NUDREN-965818 format. One line per field, with one value per residue: x, y, z negated of N, C-alpha, C in turn; residue number from 0. Coordinates in steps of 0.2 Angstrom, whole numbers, plus 5000, padded with zeros to 4 digits. Atoms other than C-alpha are relative to their C-alpha. Example, Ala and Ser with C-alpha at 12.3 -4.5 7.8 and 13.67 -1.06 7.14 Angstrom:
BEGIN
n.u	(5004;4996) .
n.v	(4994;4994) .
n.w	(5000;5001) .
ca.u	(5062;5068) .
ca.v	(4978;4995) .
ca.w	(4961;4964) .
c.u	(5004;4996) .
c.v	(5006;5005) .
c.w	(5000;4997) .
seq	(0;1) .
//
This chain:
BEGIN
n.u	(5007;4997;5006;4998;4997;4994;4993;5003;4999;5007;5001;4998;5002;5011;5002;4999;5002;5006;5001;5000;5006;5006;4997;5003;5008;5001;4999;5005;5008;5001;4999;5002;5008;5009;4998;5006;4999;4997;5006;5005;4996;4998;5009;5001;4996;4998;4998;4992;4998;5001;5007;5000;4998;5006;5006;5002;4999;5009;5005;4997;5004;5009;5003;4997;4994;4995;5001;5001;4994;4997;5001;4999;4996;4998;5000;4994;4993;5003;4998;4994;4998;4995;5001;5001;5006;5004;4999;5005;5008;5001;5000;5008;5000;4999;5001;5009;5001;5003;5003;5009;5004;4998;5003;4996;4993;5000;5002;4996;4992;5001;4999;4991;4998;4999;4996;4996;4999;4997;4992;4998;4999;4991;4996;4997;4993) .
n.v	(5002;4996;4998;5002;4996;5000;4995;4993;5002;5003;4998;5000;5005;4999;4996;5003;5008;4995;4995;5004;5003;4992;4998;5007;4998;4995;5001;5006;4999;4995;5003;5007;4998;4994;4997;5003;5002;5006;5004;5002;5003;5006;5005;5000;5006;5006;5000;4999;5000;4992;4999;5004;4999;4992;5002;5001;4992;4997;5004;4997;4995;5001;5003;4995;5005;4995;4998;5005;5001;4994;4997;5005;4997;4994;5003;5002;4997;4998;5004;5001;4993;5002;4998;5004;4999;4995;5000;5002;4996;4994;5004;5003;4992;4994;5003;5000;4992;4996;5004;4998;5005;4995;5000;5004;5000;4992;5002;5007;4994;4996;5003;5002;4998;5000;5004;4994;4996;5006;5003;5001;5005;5000;5005;5007;4998) .
n.w	(4997;4995;4995;4995;4996;4993;5000;4993;4994;5000;4999;4993;4995;5001;4994;4994;4998;5001;4998;4994;4997;4997;4994;4996;5001;4995;4993;4996;4999;4992;4995;4998;5000;4998;4996;4995;4994;5000;5003;4994;4996;5003;5001;4996;4998;5003;5007;5000;5008;5004;5000;5007;5007;5005;5000;5002;5003;5001;5005;5004;5003;5001;5005;5006;5004;5004;5004;5003;4998;5005;5007;5002;4999;5010;5007;5003;5007;5006;5006;5001;5001;4998;4993;4993;4999;5000;4993;4997;5004;4998;4997;5000;5000;4997;4994;4999;5002;4995;4997;5001;5006;5005;5007;5004;4999;5005;5006;4999;5001;5005;5004;4996;5008;5007;4998;5006;5006;5002;5001;4996;5000;5002;4998;5001;5002) .
ca.u	(4543;4547;4534;4534;4544;4553;4570;4572;4578;4562;4554;4560;4558;4536;4537;4545;4536;4519;4521;4525;4509;4501;4510;4504;4486;4487;4493;4481;4464;4468;4478;4474;4454;4442;4454;4439;4449;4458;4440;4432;4449;4447;4427;4432;4444;4453;4454;4473;4483;4483;4463;4464;4474;4462;4447;4455;4460;4441;4436;4448;4440;4423;4423;4435;4451;4461;4454;4450;4469;4475;4461;4467;4484;4482;4475;4488;4501;4487;4491;4508;4515;4529;4536;4534;4515;4513;4521;4509;4494;4501;4504;4485;4482;4488;4481;4462;4463;4463;4455;4438;4439;4443;4431;4441;4458;4457;4450;4465;4480;4471;4471;4492;4492;4488;4499;4514;4507;4509;4522;4535;4540;4554;4569;4574;4590) .
ca.v	(5472;5482;5490;5484;5497;5497;5501;5518;5506;5496;5508;5516;5500;5501;5518;5514;5497;5510;5523;5510;5501;5519;5523;5504;5510;5524;5520;5505;5513;5530;5520;5506;5504;5519;5523;5523;5517;5503;5497;5498;5489;5474;5472;5471;5460;5443;5442;5446;5443;5464;5462;5446;5454;5471;5460;5452;5470;5474;5459;5462;5479;5472;5460;5470;5459;5474;5477;5460;5456;5472;5470;5453;5456;5469;5458;5447;5460;5468;5448;5447;5462;5459;5469;5456;5457;5473;5475;5465;5475;5491;5485;5479;5494;5507;5495;5496;5514;5520;5506;5509;5498;5514;5507;5491;5496;5516;5502;5488;5507;5513;5496;5491;5506;5501;5487;5502;5501;5480;5472;5467;5449;5442;5438;5421;5415) .
ca.w	(4808;4825;4840;4856;4868;4885;4886;4897;4911;4907;4908;4925;4932;4927;4933;4948;4952;4948;4959;4974;4971;4972;4987;4995;4990;4996;5012;5016;5011;5022;5034;5037;5028;5033;5048;5062;5076;5066;5059;5079;5084;5072;5075;5093;5096;5093;5074;5075;5056;5053;5056;5042;5031;5030;5030;5016;5008;5008;5000;4988;4982;4986;4973;4958;4958;4958;4943;4936;4939;4929;4914;4912;4913;4898;4887;4889;4884;4871;4863;4865;4870;4886;4902;4915;4908;4908;4925;4933;4923;4929;4945;4948;4940;4951;4966;4958;4953;4971;4979;4973;4955;4944;4928;4925;4930;4919;4906;4909;4906;4890;4884;4892;4878;4865;4866;4858;4843;4841;4833;4848;4852;4841;4846;4852;4843) .
c.u	(5000;4994;5001;5002;5006;5005;4999;5001;4994;4994;4998;4997;4990;4998;5001;4993;4990;4999;5002;4993;4996;4997;5000;4993;4998;4999;4994;4993;5004;5002;4997;4988;4996;5006;4993;5004;5005;4993;4996;5004;5000;4992;5000;5001;5000;4998;5007;5001;5000;4992;4999;5003;4996;4993;5002;5001;4992;4997;5002;4998;4994;4999;5006;5006;5005;5000;4999;5008;5003;4995;5004;5008;5001;4997;5002;5005;4996;5002;5007;5003;5005;5002;4997;4994;4998;5001;4996;4993;5003;5002;4994;4996;4999;4998;4991;4999;4997;4998;4995;4999;5003;4997;5006;5009;5002;4999;5008;5009;4997;5002;5009;5001;5000;5006;5007;5001;5002;5006;5005;5003;5006;5004;5002;5008;5005) .
c.v	(5008;5002;5000;5007;4998;5004;5007;4994;4994;5005;5007;4995;5001;5006;5000;4996;5005;5005;4994;4997;5006;5004;4996;5004;5002;4999;4994;5003;5006;4997;4995;4998;5003;5002;4997;4996;4993;4995;4998;4998;4990;4997;5001;4996;4995;5002;4998;5001;5007;5000;4995;5001;5007;4995;4997;5007;4999;4996;4999;5006;4998;4996;5002;4996;5002;5001;4995;4998;5005;4997;4993;4999;5004;4997;4995;5002;5003;4992;5000;5004;4997;5006;4998;5003;5005;5003;5000;5002;5007;5000;5001;5004;5005;4998;5002;5008;5003;4994;4998;4994;5003;4996;4995;5002;5007;4994;4996;5006;4998;4990;4995;5008;5000;4996;5004;4999;4988;5000;4997;4991;4998;4997;4995;5001;4996) .
c.w	(5008;5006;5005;5005;5003;4998;5004;5006;5001;5003;5007;5006;5000;5003;5009;5004;5003;5007;5006;5001;5001;5006;5006;4999;5005;5008;5005;4996;5002;5005;5005;4998;5002;5006;5008;5003;4999;5000;5007;5002;4997;4999;5005;5003;4997;4994;4999;4992;4998;4996;4991;4993;4996;4999;4993;4992;4996;4996;4994;4996;4999;4991;4991;5000;4999;4993;4995;4995;4995;4994;4999;4999;4991;4996;5001;4997;4996;4994;4999;5006;5007;5008;5002;5001;5002;5009;5004;5003;5004;5008;5004;5000;5006;5006;5001;4999;5009;5006;4998;4991;4996;4993;4995;5000;4996;4993;4999;4997;4994;4994;4999;4993;4991;4996;4994;4993;4998;4999;5007;4995;4998;5003;5001;4997;5004) .
seq	(0;1;2;3;4;5;6;7;8;9;10;11;12;13;14;15;16;17;18;19;20;21;22;23;24;25;26;27;28;29;30;31;32;33;34;35;36;37;38;39;40;41;42;43;44;45;46;47;48;49;50;51;52;53;54;55;56;57;58;59;60;61;62;63;64;65;66;67;68;69;70;71;72;73;74;75;76;77;78;79;80;81;82;83;84;85;86;87;88;89;90;91;92;93;94;95;96;97;98;99;100;101;102;103;104;105;106;107;108;109;110;111;112;113;114;115;116;117;118;119;120;121;122;123;124) .
//
């Protein structure tokens, strides 16, 4: 019985996806959400698609959507380790940690680390 262990290529892809998610979250937080100019523009004009997207991201982090998605993916990954589910969890956790869902997202990352001690999924014939 072997434990869950992504290949080097899968690990590189997971690292790239997580770094990209953190980069996007940093851009969203500091250039879009916390920008005073964009806030005034979105509050004072007709709602554009850009302002609606900004509002959707704000609502998502107000209701901890990123953290809950990361936690759900981490629990699914803990039950049945999979690189795809781990990727979803890491991307959601990367977004959540930067966008104010730190507690749930950090807990999800800790649960994903526990999956490295779990048996890997059996190979299909």
